C-alpha positions, 0 to 999 in steps of 0.5 A: 843348121839348127843349133843345139839350143833350138832343138826340141827336147828329146823327153817327149819322144823318149816317153812315147817310145817307152810307153810303146815298149811297155804296152807292146810287151804287156807291161803297165806304164807308170809315170812319176811326176814332180807336182807343182802348180802347173800340174793338173792332178787330184792333189789328195793323191800327191805324196811329198810333192810327187805322184805316180800315175798309171797311164796304161790303156786300161787305166786311162781314156783319151790319152795324148802323149804330146810334145808339151803335155801328157793329157788323159782322163782317169778315175780316182776313187771312182770319180772321173778326173781330167789330168794334164802333166807338162812334159818337163814335170815327168821324172820317170816312165817305167814298167810297173812289173819290172821297173825298167824305164828311164828317169829325167831331171826335173827342175825345182825352180817351178812354183811350190805346190799347195799343201798336199795330203798323202793318200794312195794313187789312182784307181784303174779306170775300167774296173772300179778297184782302188789299186794304189800306185806305189807311193813315191816315198818308197818308189817301185822303180829301181835305179833308172838311167838319167838323161840330160 
Protein backbone atom coordinates (compact mmCIF):
# COMPACT_ATOMS: atom_id res chain seq x y z
CA UNK A 1 0.00 0.00 0.00
CA UNK A 2 1.22 3.51 -0.80
CA UNK A 3 1.57 5.88 2.14
CA UNK A 4 -0.07 9.30 1.99
CA UNK A 5 3.36 10.95 1.81
CA UNK A 6 4.07 9.04 -1.44
CA UNK A 7 0.78 9.89 -3.15
CA UNK A 8 0.92 12.41 -5.98
CA UNK A 9 -0.70 15.78 -5.41
CA UNK A 10 -4.37 16.12 -6.28
CA UNK A 11 -3.80 19.72 -7.41
CA UNK A 12 -3.04 19.01 -11.12
CA UNK A 13 -6.05 16.69 -11.36
CA UNK A 14 -8.37 19.27 -9.81
CA UNK A 15 -6.98 22.01 -12.07
CA UNK A 16 -7.66 19.85 -15.15
CA UNK A 17 -11.16 18.98 -13.92
CA UNK A 18 -12.07 22.62 -13.30
CA UNK A 19 -10.53 23.65 -16.62
CA UNK A 20 -12.74 21.07 -18.37
CA UNK A 21 -15.80 22.20 -16.40
CA UNK A 22 -15.21 25.84 -17.40
CA UNK A 23 -14.61 24.98 -21.04
CA UNK A 24 -17.56 22.62 -21.38
CA UNK A 25 -19.94 25.15 -19.83
CA UNK A 26 -18.85 28.12 -21.94
CA UNK A 27 -16.86 29.85 -19.17
CA UNK A 28 -13.39 31.36 -19.44
CA UNK A 29 -10.89 29.56 -17.18
CA UNK A 30 -8.46 31.84 -15.36
CA UNK A 31 -5.56 30.77 -13.16
CA UNK A 32 -4.15 32.98 -10.42
CA UNK A 33 -0.43 32.41 -9.91
CA UNK A 34 1.93 33.36 -7.08
CA UNK A 35 5.02 34.46 -9.01
CA UNK A 36 8.55 33.58 -7.98
CA UNK A 37 11.72 32.83 -9.93
CA UNK A 38 10.39 29.40 -10.99
CA UNK A 39 7.44 30.96 -12.87
CA UNK A 40 8.01 31.92 -16.52
CA UNK A 41 5.65 34.79 -17.30
CA UNK A 42 6.19 38.32 -18.62
CA UNK A 43 7.26 40.15 -15.45
CA UNK A 44 5.77 43.42 -16.65
CA UNK A 45 2.29 41.88 -16.26
CA UNK A 46 2.78 40.86 -12.62
CA UNK A 47 1.11 42.83 -9.82
CA UNK A 48 1.99 42.38 -6.18
CA UNK A 49 3.87 39.16 -6.90
CA UNK A 50 0.83 37.61 -8.60
CA UNK A 51 -0.53 37.25 -12.12
CA UNK A 52 -3.92 36.16 -13.42
CA UNK A 53 -3.79 34.24 -16.70
CA UNK A 54 -6.56 33.50 -19.17
CA UNK A 55 -5.96 29.84 -20.09
CA UNK A 56 -8.93 29.40 -22.42
CA UNK A 57 -8.51 27.75 -25.81
CA UNK A 58 -9.10 31.16 -27.45
CA UNK A 59 -6.30 32.83 -25.47
CA UNK A 60 -3.63 30.11 -25.64
CA UNK A 61 -1.97 27.71 -28.01
CA UNK A 62 -0.17 24.46 -27.23
CA UNK A 63 -1.73 24.34 -23.76
CA UNK A 64 -0.45 21.49 -21.57
CA UNK A 65 -1.97 21.00 -18.14
CA UNK A 66 0.62 18.58 -16.80
CA UNK A 67 1.22 17.12 -13.37
CA UNK A 68 4.20 19.39 -12.74
CA UNK A 69 3.67 22.43 -15.00
CA UNK A 70 1.08 24.40 -16.92
CA UNK A 71 2.67 25.37 -20.24
CA UNK A 72 1.31 27.34 -23.17
CA UNK A 73 1.96 30.13 -25.64
CA UNK A 74 -0.02 33.37 -25.47
CA UNK A 75 0.12 36.94 -26.71
CA UNK A 76 0.80 39.75 -24.29
CA UNK A 77 0.39 43.18 -25.82
CA UNK A 78 0.46 41.52 -29.26
CA UNK A 79 3.79 39.74 -28.65
CA UNK A 80 3.89 35.92 -28.49
CA UNK A 81 5.32 34.56 -25.23
CA UNK A 82 6.06 31.11 -23.81
CA UNK A 83 4.49 30.62 -20.38
CA UNK A 84 5.44 27.98 -17.83
CA UNK A 85 3.89 27.80 -14.36
CA UNK A 86 4.82 25.13 -11.82
CA UNK A 87 1.63 23.52 -10.53
CA UNK A 88 2.56 24.32 -6.93
CA UNK A 89 2.50 28.07 -7.75
CA UNK A 90 -1.17 28.01 -8.86
CA UNK A 91 -3.25 29.80 -6.22
CA UNK A 92 -6.63 29.28 -7.89
CA UNK A 93 -8.49 28.29 -11.01
CA UNK A 94 -11.89 29.83 -11.60
CA UNK A 95 -14.43 30.91 -14.19
CA UNK A 96 -14.09 34.59 -15.11
CA UNK A 97 -17.83 34.96 -15.62
CA UNK A 98 -19.04 33.79 -12.21
CA UNK A 99 -15.94 33.28 -10.03
CA UNK A 100 -16.69 29.63 -9.37
CA UNK A 101 -13.59 27.54 -8.91
CA UNK A 102 -11.10 26.43 -6.33
CA UNK A 103 -8.23 28.02 -4.41
CA UNK A 104 -5.05 26.25 -3.33
CA UNK A 105 -2.49 27.01 -0.64
CA UNK A 106 0.82 28.32 -1.99
CA UNK A 107 3.95 28.38 0.12
CA UNK A 108 5.90 31.62 0.40
CA UNK A 109 9.11 29.65 0.96
CA UNK A 110 10.18 30.00 -2.68
CA UNK A 111 12.71 32.60 -3.68
CA UNK A 112 11.30 36.14 -4.00
CA UNK A 113 10.65 37.49 -7.49
CA UNK A 114 12.70 40.19 -9.10
CA UNK A 115 11.22 43.72 -8.83
CA UNK A 116 8.03 43.90 -10.84
CA UNK A 117 6.04 46.70 -12.39
CA UNK A 118 2.25 46.76 -12.24
CA UNK A 119 0.39 46.63 -15.55
CA UNK A 120 -2.57 44.80 -17.08
CA UNK A 121 -2.86 41.06 -17.72
CA UNK A 122 -2.59 39.08 -20.95
CA UNK A 123 -4.37 39.84 -24.18
CA UNK A 124 -6.43 37.25 -25.97
CA UNK A 125 -4.19 35.39 -28.40
CA UNK A 126 -6.67 35.18 -31.28
CA UNK A 127 -7.82 38.76 -31.39
CA UNK A 128 -5.18 41.32 -30.70
CA UNK A 129 -7.30 43.17 -28.12
CA UNK A 130 -5.69 44.15 -24.88
CA UNK A 131 -8.52 43.02 -22.61
CA UNK A 132 -6.84 42.81 -19.23
CA UNK A 133 -7.18 40.10 -16.64
CA UNK A 134 -8.60 41.27 -13.35
CA UNK A 135 -5.83 42.78 -11.24
CA UNK A 136 -4.81 40.54 -8.36
CA UNK A 137 -5.11 43.36 -5.82
CA UNK A 138 -8.86 43.42 -6.51
CA UNK A 139 -9.38 39.90 -7.78
CA UNK A 140 -12.50 38.92 -9.63
CA UNK A 141 -12.74 35.78 -7.58
CA UNK A 142 -15.12 35.38 -4.70
CA UNK A 143 -14.37 33.19 -1.74
CA UNK A 144 -13.17 29.89 -3.14
CA UNK A 145 -12.93 26.60 -1.33
CA UNK A 146 -9.38 26.01 -0.05
CA UNK A 147 -7.97 22.51 -0.17
CA UNK A 148 -4.88 21.03 1.39
